[in-house]
C-alpha distance (Angstrom), angle and dihedral (degrees) to the residues before:
residue distance angle dihedral
M1 . . .
N2 3.73 . .
V3 3.82 105.4 .
V4 3.80 92.6 -155.3
L5 3.80 91.3 53.1
V6 3.80 93.7 49.4
T7 3.80 92.6 45.7
A8 3.79 91.9 49.1
M9 3.80 91.9 47.7
A10 3.80 92.3 48.8
A11 3.81 91.2 49.3
Y12 3.79 91.0 48.7
L13 3.81 92.7 49.0
V14 3.79 92.0 51.0
T15 3.80 90.4 57.8
M16 3.81 94.6 51.4
S17 3.80 118.0 95.4
S18 3.77 118.7 -123.5
S19 3.82 97.5 -174.0
A20 3.81 94.0 103.3
A21 3.79 91.3 56.9
Q22 3.80 95.5 48.4
N23 3.80 94.3 89.4
M24 3.78 97.3 50.6
K25 3.76 138.9 44.4
R26 3.73 110.9 -94.3
L27 3.75 130.5 -165.5
S28 3.79 104.5 -108.0
G29 3.76 128.2 -152.8
A30 3.81 86.9 -105.6
D31 3.81 90.0 53.6
F32 3.81 91.0 49.2
L33 3.80 90.2 50.1
S34 3.79 91.7 48.9
V35 3.79 95.7 47.6
C36 3.79 95.9 41.0
T37 3.81 94.1 50.3
N38 3.81 96.1 44.3
P39 3.83 108.4 109.3
A40 3.81 90.0 -150.4
D41 3.80 91.7 56.5
E42 3.73 119.1 91.9
A43 3.79 113.2 -119.4
G44 3.79 87.5 -132.7
F45 3.80 93.2 80.8
C46 3.79 94.3 55.7
Q47 3.78 94.2 43.1
G48 3.80 89.7 45.7
Y49 3.80 90.1 51.6
V50 3.81 90.6 53.2
Q51 3.81 90.2 47.4
A52 3.81 90.3 50.7
V53 3.81 90.1 54.7
V54 3.80 90.3 49.3
D55 3.82 94.6 44.9
G56 3.77 95.0 41.8
L57 3.77 99.9 50.8
H58 3.75 112.3 9.6
R59 3.75 113.8 120.1
P60 3.80 105.9 -174.0
G61 3.77 111.4 -113.0
E62 3.80 94.5 6.4
D63 3.81 115.8 66.5
F64 3.80 104.5 26.0
C65 3.78 136.4 -22.5
P66 3.80 113.1 -153.2
P67 3.79 117.1 -173.8
V68 3.80 115.2 -104.6
T69 3.81 88.3 -110.9
T70 3.81 91.7 64.9
S71 3.80 111.8 105.2
R72 3.79 130.0 -161.3
A73 3.81 88.0 -118.9
N74 3.82 89.8 57.2
V75 3.80 91.2 51.1
V76 3.83 91.8 48.1
D77 3.81 90.7 49.5
D78 3.80 92.7 48.7
V79 3.81 94.1 46.4
V80 3.82 90.8 47.8
D81 3.82 89.6 50.4
Q82 3.80 90.5 51.5
L83 3.80 92.4 47.8
R84 3.79 90.5 50.2
T85 3.79 94.0 51.1
E86 3.81 99.0 35.4
P87 3.81 111.0 49.8
R88 3.81 91.5 178.8
L89 3.82 89.1 70.2
R90 3.81 91.7 58.8
G91 3.80 93.6 76.9
A92 3.79 93.4 58.0
S93 3.78 121.6 84.8
A94 3.79 114.8 -85.8
F95 3.79 87.9 -123.6
S96 3.80 91.1 56.9
V97 3.80 92.5 48.0
V98 3.82 93.7 48.9
Y99 3.79 93.0 43.1
A100 3.80 93.6 46.8
Y101 3.81 89.9 48.7
L102 3.80 90.8 53.5
V103 3.81 94.5 45.7
V104 3.80 94.6 46.6
T105 3.80 97.1 40.0
F106 3.79 98.8 41.6
P107 3.80 108.5 32.7
C108 3.77 116.3 174.6
A109 3.77 114.3 -114.2
């Protein structure tokens, strides 16, 4: 695991507010890990979740700029790997983990 990537993601997550999610159940990083590593689960949910993050917040050229060769499956795999190796990310919302991964991994130039 890239130490710089994990450190940057952790720092980013600390700065994000969780007050809006306090009144409702949120999908946590631990939930995302559980669902996305369950052989009975269809990969479509996890890839759809990543796409929802991208569609819901992505402002071209501002938030993150993944190369056209980046697939949702690649993002799911990378986020799952990070959640496996970094237990401290599991308590954050899945949205925050996915979004932080995208921002840190694919910064816009």
